[in-house]
C-alpha positions in Angstrom: -10.6 3.3 3.6 -12.3 6.5 4.8 -13.6 7.1 8.2 -14.5 9.7 10.9 -13.7 9.4 14.6 -17.3 8.8 15.4 -17.1 5.6 13.2 -13.4 4.7 13.4 -13.7 1.2 11.9 -10.0 0.8 11.5 -9.7 0.8 15.3 -12.4 -1.7 16.1 -9.8 -4.4 17.1 -8.3 -2.2 19.8 -9.6 -3.0 23.3 -9.9 0.7 24.2 -12.2 1.2 21.2 -14.9 -0.9 22.8 -15.6 2.0 25.1 -16.0 4.3 22.1 -18.6 2.0 20.6 -20.5 1.9 23.8 -20.7 5.6 24.2 -23.2 8.0 22.6 -21.8 10.2 19.8 -22.3 13.2 22.0 -20.1 11.7 24.7 -17.1 11.0 22.4 -15.5 14.5 22.4 -15.1 14.4 26.2 -13.6 10.8 26.0 -11.2 11.6 23.2 -9.8 14.6 25.2 -8.8 12.6 28.2 -5.1 11.7 28.7 -6.2 8.3 30.0 -8.0 7.2 26.8 -5.1 8.4 24.7 -2.7 6.5 26.9 -4.7 3.3 26.4 -5.0 4.0 22.7 -1.2 4.3 22.3 -0.7 1.1 24.3 -3.2 -0.9 22.2 -1.4 0.1 19.0 1.7 -1.8 20.0 0.4 -4.4 22.5 1.3 -8.0 21.9 -2.1 -8.9 23.4 -3.9 -7.5 20.3 -3.5 -10.4 17.9 -4.9 -8.6 14.9 -5.2 -4.9 14.1 -5.9 -3.1 10.9 -4.1 0.1 11.9 -0.5 -0.3 13.1 0.4 3.2 14.0 1.7 4.2 10.5 0.5 7.8 10.7 2.0 8.7 7.4 -0.7 6.7 5.7 -3.6 8.5 7.5 -4.6 11.6 5.5 -7.2 14.3 6.0 -9.6 14.1 3.1 -12.4 16.4 4.2 -13.2 19.0 6.9 -16.5 20.2 8.2 -15.2 23.7 8.8 -14.4 25.4 5.4 -11.6 27.5 7.0 -9.7 24.3 7.7 -9.6 23.0 4.1 -5.9 23.8 3.9 -5.4 20.6 6.0 -6.9 18.4 3.2 -4.3 16.1 1.7 -1.9 16.3 4.7 -1.0 13.1 6.6 -1.2 13.0 10.4 2.6 12.5 10.4 3.0 15.7 8.4 0.6 17.6 10.6 2.3 16.4 13.8 5.7 17.5 12.5 4.2 21.0 11.6 2.6 21.6 15.0 5.4 19.8 16.9 3.0 17.3 18.5 2.7 13.6 19.1 0.8 12.0 16.2 -1.8 10.6 18.5 -2.5 14.0 20.0 -2.5 15.6 16.5 -4.9 13.1 15.2 -7.5 13.5 18.0 -7.1 17.2 18.3 -7.6 18.0 14.6 -10.9 16.0 14.7 -12.0 17.6 18.0 -11.3 21.1 16.7 -13.6 20.3 13.8 -16.4 18.9 15.8 -15.5 15.3 14.7 -16.5 16.2 11.2 -13.0 15.6 9.8 -12.8 12.7 7.4 -9.6 10.6 7.1 -8.4 8.1 4.7 -6.2 5.1 5.5 -4.2 3.2 2.9 -4.4 -0.5 3.9 -1.4 -1.4 1.8 0.8 -0.2 -1.0 0.7 -1.6 -4.5 4.3 -2.6 -4.9 3.4 -6.3 -4.5 0.7 -6.3 -7.3 3.0 -6.6 -10.3 2.5 -10.4 -10.7 -1.3 -10.1 -10.6 -1.3 -7.3 -13.1 0.8 -9.4 -15.5 -1.4 -12.5 -15.1 -3.7 -12.9 -18.1 -6.4 -14.4 -15.9 -6.7 -11.1 -14.0 -8.4 -8.1 -15.4 -7.6 -4.5 -14.5 -10.8 -2.7 -13.6 -12.9 -1.0 -11.0 -16.2 -1.8 -9.5 -18.2 0.1 -6.9 -21.9 -0.1 -6.2 -22.0 3.2 -4.3 -21.6 6.9 -5.3 -19.0 7.7 -2.7 -18.3 11.2 -3.9 -16.4 12.4 -0.9 -15.0 9.0 0.3 -13.3 7.5 -2.7 -11.4 8.8 -5.7 -10.2 5.7 -7.5 -11.5 6.8 -10.8 -8.0 7.6 -12.0 -6.8 4.0 -11.9 -6.2 4.0 -15.7 -3.9 7.0 -15.7 -2.2 5.7 -12.6 -1.6 2.4 -14.3 -0.3 3.9 -17.5 1.9 6.4 -15.7 3.2 4.5 -12.6 3.2 0.9 -13.7 3.8 1.2 -17.5 6.2 4.2 -17.8 7.8 4.5 -14.4 8.1 0.8 -13.5 8.2 -0.8 -16.9 5.8 -3.6 -15.9 4.9 -4.5 -19.5 5.0 -3.0 -23.0 2.6 0.0 -23.5 0.6 -1.9 -26.1 -0.1 -4.7 -23.7 -1.1 -2.3 -21.0 -3.6 -0.5 -23.3 -5.1 -3.8 -24.3 -5.6 -4.8 -20.7 -7.5 -1.5 -20.1 -9.6 -1.7 -23.3 -10.0 -4.9 -25.3 -9.8 -7.3 -22.4 -12.8 -5.9 -20.4 -14.8 -5.3 -23.5 -14.4 -9.0 -24.5 -15.0 -10.3 -21.0 -18.3 -8.4 -20.5 -19.5 -8.9 -24.1 -19.5 -5.3 -25.0 -19.5 -5.6 -28.8 -17.8 -3.4 -31.3 -15.7 -1.7 -28.7 -12.3 -2.1 -27.1 -10.2 -1.9 -30.2 -9.5 0.4 -33.1 -11.2 -1.6 -35.8 -13.1 -0.4 -38.9 -16.8 -0.6 -38.2 -16.4 -0.4 -34.4 -17.7 2.6 -32.4 -15.2 5.4 -32.4 -14.4 5.6 -28.7 -10.8 6.8 -28.5 -8.5 8.3 -25.9 -5.5 10.1 -27.2 -2.6 10.4 -24.7 1.1 11.2 -24.5 2.8 8.1 -23.1 5.7 10.2 -21.9 3.5 12.5 -19.8 0.3 10.6 -18.8 -0.1 10.5 -15.1 -2.7 11.0 -12.4 -2.6 14.4 -10.5 -3.2 14.8 -6.8 -6.8 14.3 -5.7 -8.6 17.5 -4.7 -11.9 18.2 -3.0 -14.0 20.5 -5.2 -17.4 22.1 -4.5 -19.1 22.1 -7.9 -22.2 20.0 -7.3 -25.6 21.6 -7.1 -25.9 23.7 -4.0 -22.1 23.8 -3.7 -21.8 20.1 -2.7 -18.4 18.5 -2.4 -16.8 15.7 -4.4 -13.3 14.3 -4.8 -11.7 14.9 -8.2 -8.5 13.5 -9.7 -7.4 15.2 -12.9 -4.9 13.7 -15.4 -1.9 15.1 -17.2 -1.0 13.9 -20.7 -4.6 13.1 -21.8 -4.9 15.1 -25.0 -8.5 14.3 -26.0 -11.3 11.8 -25.6 -13.6 10.9 -28.5 -16.9 9.2 -27.8 -18.9 7.8 -30.7 -16.8 9.9 -33.1 -17.4 13.2 -31.3 -14.8 15.1 -29.4 -15.9 15.0 -25.8 -12.9 16.1 -23.8 -9.9 18.2 -25.0 -7.0 18.9 -22.7 -9.1 18.3 -19.6 -12.1 20.4 -20.6 -15.5 19.1 -21.6 -16.6 20.1 -25.1 -20.3 19.9 -24.4 -20.9 16.9 -26.7 -22.9 14.1 -25.2 -22.6 11.3 -27.7 -22.3 8.4 -25.2 -25.0 5.8 -24.4 -25.6 3.3 -21.6 -23.9 0.0 -22.4 -25.3 -3.3 -21.4 -23.4 -6.5 -21.5 -24.7 -9.1 -23.9 
């Protein structure tokens, strides 16, 4: 979940945040600077009176994903816990100060939960591994690397299931479910869509913010290691992370 301090949805359950939602955006910097607001914020994070809260003060899971000031991009990827240790500050103060110093333009991500408990659902034949998102959240989400994460973390490192079963879950299963014909398996007569990877090396690399869109616009990019090449409709499209220039793909519609 990604957020900025002028729309901190992960804090909506905290009583002190009601004042934030009643204020104009232009009034927020002055509010966030006050010791009184920060005191109430700290208390609400641990108060027994708050029956439900999304955020529970686990600052190691709050990371900086984007900054408005280009000179502050060295902070991207750091957690608030790491930043607080570096500057020898309380995490709450480090959190508010880093956003205030950037004019509240800093974007943060918060991991709602880890994935250690997902093994049973990944093994379940009634569950499909996939990704769905109706929005183009170029600077908010970077979950496009779920396949390499699955192959590297769950298959190789954790040994959840045999490699062949893992590949089938990523390819044949979704193709059959959505009725995408002549794809999802290496069968004579099917479209030659093939990914060649090294099972001993395949892994997702750290996500980075790059500025390669028209006009220098930003987007989040997660590269992979161990992907040797990608073939689309029989044409080499990607080789060792670099595009070949071939555009042999086509829009697929479920039948």
